[in-house]
N, C-alpha and C positions, 0 to 999 in steps of 0.2 A: 810416674817417671817424669822429672821435670824437663821442659823443652825451651829452647831459646825463643823468646816472644818479645817484640817490641813493646814499649810502653805507649800504645796508641789507643784510640777508641775503637770499638768493635769494628771489624772488616764488613764490608758489604759482601753479600753473598752473590757469586758470579754463576752465570749459566754453565753448565757443563760443557767443556770444550773452549770456554772463553780464555782468553790471554790478556794480561795487561803488564805494562812495564813495571819493573821493580820500583818500589817506593823509594824516594830519597831517604837517607838516614834521618831519623828523629833528631831534631835540634832542641834542646832545653838550655835552661838557665838555672843557676843557683839563686833561687828566690828567697832562701831564708838562710841566714847565718847565725852563729852564735854570739854572746855578747861582746866578744872580742872583734867582731866583724867579719869572721872567717869560717869556712866550713872544712873540717878535716875529712879526707878521703883517703882510702888505702890504694896504694900503687899495685898495679896487677903482678903477681908473681913475687911479692915481697910483703913485708910486715911494715914496710915505711909508710907513714902518714904524711901526706902533703896537704897544704893549705890553699883552698879556693877562696877568692873574693867574691863578695855578692855580685851577682850577674854575670860570672864567669860563663861563657858560651860552651857547651858540650854538645858532642853529636854522637851518633850511632848508639843511642840509649836503648839497652835490652837487659832483660832480666833472666838469670839462670842460676840455678841452685841456691835461691833465697837471696842473691845479691844483684845488684843493678850495676852494669859495667857501662862505661862511656869513655870517649876520648875527649880530653881537654882541648880546646880550639885556642886558647890565648892564656897569656900570662906565664909565670915561671915554669908551670907544668905542662905547657903547650906540646902536644903530640903524644903525651902519656895516656895509656890505658888506665883508668881509676875505677874504684868501686864504692858502693855504700850498701848496706843492708837494703833490702826492698823497703822495710818500713821508713828507714831515714830518707831513702830517695824520694818515696811518695811525700814526706814531709818538706824535704829541702829544694827538690828540683821542680820547676815549673816552666810555663811557657811565656811568662812575663819578661820581656827583653828590656834592657836599659833603654832609657830615652836617648834619641839620637843626638841631642845637643848636649854640650858639657854644662855642668852646674855653674852658675855664676856666683862668684863670691866677691863681696865688697867689704873692705875694711875703712872704716871712717875713724880717723885719730880724734881722740878726745883731748883733755888737758893732762898736763903732767902734774902729778901730785907728789910732793916731797915726802908726805907721811900717809900714804895710802895704807890701809888695814888689810892684811891678808887672813882670811879666815882659816885657810888651810895651814899657814904657818903660825897663827895666832901673834903676829907682829906687825909692825908698821915699817914700810919699806918705800923707798923712792920709786915710782912707777908711772910709766905712760899708758894711759888706758885708751881703748877703742872700742867700737861697735863693730862686731863681725856679723855679717848678713850673708847667710847661705840660702839661696832660693826662698827669701821671704822670711827665714827664721833668724831672730836677731839674739845676740848674747854679748854681754860686755866682756872683753878680753883684756889681758895686759900684755904689753908689747915688749918688755925687756926683762930678761932673766939672768944675764951674766953680769954679776956684780963686780965692781972694782975696775972694770975695763973701759968704761965710758958709755955714753948713751948713744945708740946708733940705730934709730928706727929704719924700716925699709923706706926707701924713696917711693913716691906715687909712681904707678905704672901697672903694667899687665904682666902677670906671672903665670907660668904653667905650674899647677900642682899636680904631682904624680902619686899614684898608689904604690905603695912598697910591694915587693915580690912576695914577701912573706910577713907574718905578724911579728911585731916587735917583742924582744924577749921580755919576760916578766922579771922584774928584780925584787 
């Protein structure tokens, strides 16, 4: 007969007659996501699948009937009770919290190239290049993709980059 059990380490044995305050709800995080950057979980009481981003905070984690249930603490699904199979919960949920500081992203503009070669399009295009640095990982990027409307790179400054509420639709 399955019983409700929190996903915690083994409990200490208490002497007979001992009392202790109820443990706070177990807090965990989405530590592993799919290649699209999201984890699909099932909303309680329905067949609706909702997307959770990496490091989504969840609380009240417990297993019953082969599924692990939890309350989502942030994002578009905040306040919803959701579940994963126990095997998926073991693989995707963990105790690693996100870093308390935001990631620092720097874009350093390079030169404008009238005939830059795009491997993806297999053609030459006028393009502004830049170096994107995300926490020390650098990549060359292109800055203009709207053709025929002029060339308007972002001015230097500080910008807030927000995570979308849900994954983008695949076309």
